[in-house]
N, C-alpha and C positions, 0 to 999 in steps of 0.2 A: 503494499499500500503505499502510495507514494505523498506526500504532504507537504504545505507550504504555508509557513509561518512568517511575518513581517514584524519583528519588534525594534522600533527605535533604531533602523537604518541598517539592521542585521536581519538577513534573510537565511533562512533554514530550510534547506530541501533535502528530503530524504537523511543520508548521511553527512551531506556536505554543509559546512556553515561558511557563508558568504557575506563579506563586509564591502562595500563600495564605497569611496571616498573621490569627491572630485576637487580638483584644485586647478584654477585659471591664475594662470601668472603672463608674464611678459612674454614667453615664447610660445603660448597657447594652452589650450585644454589638456590637463593630464589626467587620467582617471585610474586610480590604485584600488586594488581590490584584495582581500585576504580571504584565502580558501583554505579550510579545513576538510581533507579528503580521506576517510577512515584512520582517522588519528594522524595524517601527515598533514604540515602546514604548508602552506605555499602563499606567497605575496607577489601579485602582477601586476604590472603598469602597463596602460595602454596610452599610444600618445599619435595623434594625427597627424601623418606625414605628409609633405608638402604635394606630395602624387596623389594624395587623396583615400590612401589606404591606412590603417592602423597596423604599429608597430606592436608587438605584445612581447615583453621584456618580463620574465620571471625573476624577481628580486630576491626572493627566500624560497628554498626548497630543500627537501632531505639530502643529505650527503650522498654523492654516488661513488659508490665503491667501485662500481665497474667500468666498462670503457666509458670515456666522456667524448667520442666520436658523434659529431653530430647526426651521423648516419644511422648510429645506434640507439641514442639518449634523446634526439630529436630537440636538443638545445646547442647553441653555440657558446664558447668560451664567455663572451661576452653578456651573457644571460638572456640574449634574445631566443624566443622560441622558434623552432625551424619551421616556416609554412611555404608549401608550395607558393611560387610567384603567381602563379594561375589564379590563386585561390586565397591570396590576401585578403581580409577582410576589409570592406569598406563602410560598415557600419560597427559603433561601439557593442550591439548587442552580439553580432557576429564575432566579434573579436574576443568577447566574454564567453562565448561558446566554444570556441576553439581553446581558450586558455583552460577552461575545465575538461575538455575532452583531453589536452596535453596531461593534464596534472593525474588523470587516471591512469592513462598511457604510461606515465614516466612510475606511477606507484608499481605497475605491474612489470615494468622494466628493472625495478629496483629486486621485487621479490622473485623475478623468475628469469632473468637476463635477456627478455625478449619484449620490445616493445609492440604492442598491438597495430602492426600496419594494415595497410589495405584502403581501400576507399570507402571513406567515411561520411555519411552528410552529416551537417550540423544546421537543425532547424531552428529559427528564432521567429 
């Protein structure tokens, strides 16, 4: 059974806890989100790029004791989440959905050594 609860800016969905913080500064809008997935903590930043898509940075994530190769763990050394150029998100909602999908895959990667690859649709 899936459930949804909103309390003072905190959104609880099933086992994931999500908090969105919006910051407007001189360089533009930056949104940050804290996600707890199966007890693992993540913090994402979303920044709209000049090309019109959102860059997704994972600022906080569990320590990776496996390979740090972006082809395996889907995150660059800079913290940017690896997203195929053809599927870079143009909306904040899609960027958030991709980040949550990444968090699930990253946890699976840490636990099993395999990131669940393959074509995935993100509905927003």
